[in-house]
C-alpha positions in Angstrom: 158.1 117.7 80.9 154.6 116.1 81.2 153.1 118.7 78.7 155.8 117.8 76.3 155.2 114.0 76.6 151.4 114.3 76.8 150.3 117.5 75.0 146.6 116.5 75.3 146.7 116.2 79.1 144.6 118.8 80.8 145.3 119.5 84.5 142.1 121.6 84.7 140.0 118.7 83.6 141.8 116.4 86.0 141.0 118.7 88.9 137.5 119.3 87.7 136.8 115.5 87.6 138.2 115.2 91.2 136.0 118.0 92.3 132.9 116.4 90.7 133.7 113.0 92.3 134.2 114.7 95.7 130.8 116.5 95.5 129.1 113.3 94.4 130.6 111.5 97.4 129.4 114.2 99.8 125.8 114.0 98.3 125.8 110.1 98.5 126.7 110.5 102.2 124.0 112.9 102.8 121.5 110.6 101.0 122.5 107.7 103.3 121.5 109.8 106.2 117.9 110.1 104.9 117.4 113.7 105.4 113.9 114.9 106.4 113.2 118.6 106.2 110.9 120.2 108.8 108.0 119.1 110.9 104.6 120.4 111.7 101.5 120.0 113.9 98.4 119.1 111.8 94.9 119.5 113.2 92.5 116.9 112.1 88.7 116.3 112.5 87.2 112.8 113.0 83.9 111.3 114.1 84.0 108.8 116.9 83.6 108.3 120.6 85.9 108.8 123.6 86.8 105.6 125.3 88.7 105.5 128.6 89.8 102.2 130.0 90.3 101.8 133.7 92.7 99.0 134.4 93.0 97.4 137.8 96.7 97.1 138.8 96.3 95.8 142.4 98.4 92.9 143.6 95.3 90.5 143.1 95.7 91.1 139.3 98.8 89.0 139.4 96.8 85.8 140.1 97.3 83.1 137.6 93.8 81.8 137.1 93.9 83.7 133.8 97.1 82.8 131.9 99.7 84.1 132.0 98.1 86.3 134.8 95.1 88.5 135.0 97.0 91.7 134.4 99.1 90.6 131.5 96.1 89.0 129.7 94.1 92.3 130.2 97.0 94.2 128.7 97.1 91.9 125.7 93.4 92.4 125.1 93.6 96.2 125.4 96.4 96.2 122.9 94.2 94.3 120.4 91.4 96.7 121.1 93.6 99.7 120.3 94.5 98.1 117.0 90.8 98.1 116.0 90.3 101.7 116.8 90.2 104.2 113.9 88.6 107.5 114.5 88.0 107.2 118.2 89.9 108.8 121.2 91.3 106.5 123.9 92.6 107.2 127.4 94.0 104.8 130.0 93.5 105.0 133.9 95.3 102.6 136.3 93.8 102.1 139.8 94.3 100.2 142.9 93.8 102.0 146.3 93.5 105.2 144.3 93.2 106.1 140.5 95.9 107.7 138.4 95.8 108.9 134.7 98.3 106.8 132.6 97.4 108.3 129.3 95.1 111.3 128.7 92.4 110.9 125.9 94.2 110.9 122.6 94.3 109.7 119.0 97.9 108.6 119.3 97.4 104.8 119.4 101.2 104.2 119.2 101.9 106.1 122.3 99.0 104.4 124.1 100.3 100.9 123.3 103.9 102.1 124.3 102.6 103.2 127.8 100.5 100.2 128.1 103.5 97.8 128.0 105.0 99.4 131.1 102.0 99.0 133.3 102.6 96.8 136.5 101.4 96.9 140.1 104.5 98.8 141.1 103.6 101.9 139.3 100.9 102.8 142.0 102.0 103.9 145.6 98.9 102.6 147.3 97.5 99.0 147.0 93.9 98.0 147.5 91.0 98.4 144.9 88.9 101.5 144.7 86.3 101.3 141.9 84.8 104.5 142.9 88.1 106.4 142.4 88.4 104.9 139.0 84.9 106.0 138.0 85.4 109.5 139.4 88.7 110.0 137.6 87.3 108.6 134.4 84.4 111.2 134.6 86.8 114.1 134.9 89.1 112.8 132.1 86.4 113.1 129.3 86.4 116.2 127.2 83.4 118.4 128.3 82.1 118.9 124.8 81.7 115.2 124.0 78.0 114.9 124.9 76.8 111.3 125.0 79.7 109.8 123.0 81.6 108.6 126.0 82.4 105.1 127.3 84.3 104.0 130.3 85.5 100.4 130.4 86.6 98.9 133.8 88.7 95.8 133.8 89.1 94.3 137.3 88.6 91.3 139.6 85.9 93.4 141.4 87.3 93.1 144.9 86.3 96.6 146.1 88.0 97.7 149.4 86.8 101.3 149.5 83.5 103.2 149.1 80.5 101.9 147.2 81.1 102.5 143.5 77.4 102.3 142.5 76.5 106.0 143.4 79.4 107.5 141.3 78.2 105.2 138.5 74.7 106.6 138.7 76.1 110.1 138.5 78.0 109.0 135.4 74.8 107.8 133.9 73.2 111.2 134.5 76.0 112.7 132.4 75.6 110.3 129.5 78.5 108.1 130.2 78.1 104.4 129.6 80.2 102.1 131.9 81.1 98.6 130.7 82.7 96.2 133.2 84.9 93.1 132.6 85.4 90.7 135.4 88.6 88.9 135.2 89.5 86.0 137.4 87.9 83.0 139.2 85.0 83.2 141.7 86.2 80.2 143.6 89.4 82.1 144.7 93.1 81.6 144.1 96.3 82.6 145.8 98.3 85.7 144.6 101.9 84.8 143.6 104.9 87.0 144.7 108.6 86.7 144.5 110.5 87.2 147.7 114.4 87.3 147.6 114.3 85.4 144.3 111.9 82.8 145.6 108.4 82.2 144.5 105.8 82.5 147.4 102.2 83.7 147.9 100.9 87.0 149.2 100.1 86.9 152.9 98.2 89.2 155.2 99.4 90.6 158.5 98.7 87.4 160.3 100.6 85.3 157.9 97.6 83.7 156.2 97.7 83.3 152.4 95.6 85.9 150.7 92.9 84.4 148.4 91.5 86.6 145.7 88.0 86.0 144.3 86.2 87.7 141.5 83.2 89.7 142.7 80.8 89.7 139.7 77.8 91.3 141.6 79.4 94.7 142.1 80.5 94.8 138.5 77.1 93.9 137.3 75.5 96.7 139.4 77.9 99.3 138.0 77.1 98.3 134.4 73.4 98.1 135.0 73.3 101.6 136.6 74.7 103.2 133.4 73.1 101.0 130.8 76.4 99.3 130.0 77.3 95.6 129.7 79.1 93.2 132.0 81.4 90.5 130.5 83.2 87.8 132.3 86.7 87.2 130.9 88.1 83.7 130.3 91.4 82.4 129.0 90.2 82.3 125.5 88.1 85.5 125.5 88.8 88.5 127.6 85.5 90.2 126.5 86.7 93.4 125.0 85.4 92.3 121.5 82.0 92.2 122.8 82.4 95.7 124.5 83.9 97.0 121.2 80.7 96.0 119.3 78.7 97.9 121.9 80.9 101.0 121.5 80.7 100.9 117.7 77.0 101.2 117.9 77.1 104.4 120.0 76.4 107.8 118.5 79.4 109.1 116.7 80.4 112.7 117.4 82.9 115.0 115.7 86.3 114.9 117.4 89.1 117.4 117.1 92.6 116.4 117.7 96.2 117.2 116.8 98.7 114.7 115.6 102.4 115.1 115.0 103.3 114.8 111.3 106.7 114.6 109.7 107.4 115.5 106.1 108.5 112.8 103.7 112.1 111.9 103.0 113.7 114.6 100.8 116.6 112.6 99.3 115.2 112.4 95.8 116.7 115.8 94.8 120.1 114.9 96.1 120.1 111.6 94.2 119.4 113.5 90.9 122.2 115.9 91.6 124.6 113.1 92.5 123.8 111.2 89.3 124.2 114.4 87.2 127.7 114.9 88.7 128.7 111.3 88.1 127.5 111.4 84.5 129.3 114.7 83.9 132.5 113.1 85.4 132.3 110.2 82.9 131.7 112.6 80.1 134.7 114.8 80.8 138.0 113.1 79.8 141.3 114.0 81.3 142.8 114.5 77.8 141.8 117.0 75.2 140.3 115.5 72.1 142.7 116.1 69.1 139.8 116.2 66.5 137.8 118.6 68.6 140.8 120.8 69.2 141.2 121.3 65.4 137.7 122.8 65.1 137.9 126.5 65.2 134.7 128.5 65.2 136.5 131.7 64.5 139.4 132.1 62.1 141.4 135.0 63.6 144.1 136.4 61.4 146.4 139.1 62.4 
């Protein structure tokens, strides 16, 4: 009946248009998912230095003589330093009563900042301050082939409770490692705030006396002097890392080798072209046969 009423109607063309629209819809859905094909590890070579930052995370670093507190201000400064690095490798050590590797030396600055944000005094099992442990761990964390292009930055209030850190610093100097120290805090002394059962209080010793933390500049100057490094005292406006960064920039650059994870670019362009082609084809193909075109016969067949 339909063929009699509409002779030009083509069910094949109607079904073909539906198929083209369906395929175009599927391609658009895939495009919206932003497909990326494959991944690879790419080896790169750069010239720079290896920088390891040793950050004090003892309870005394929560003192608020540097706003918002010593530790948070140091983390902000380290984050700014990472933003300035280009071809250098960076590692991060945290220390209190002992030292622990937070980030091995790497060129992945994004991961370095990500791990930096999670640092707090609670990540170390033993409190106290051991500068010697930080220096020893820093020495073992450098790449053996780096030569003299190595720098260790220690950020601390300098209240050393363990062995003398100057002999390890002298050993570091013999191996070509320069140690820069940043003293953060007040030399006059301030209490250390803590929160107990939701209430703000101050850290107390075993006898119930309020603990007063003071910056010990002398030990930090001795460490820096033993290796030819620089000592900088931090303040609320300037933590001192910019000065240290200028010192590091003047060091001898050495060829570095590293691997970074690289993803291929988005690959939706080909799918976009295919979807547009199908939609244009859908517009061109009509559901009805063209009467004028149907009269054209390329071959005149007579029986």
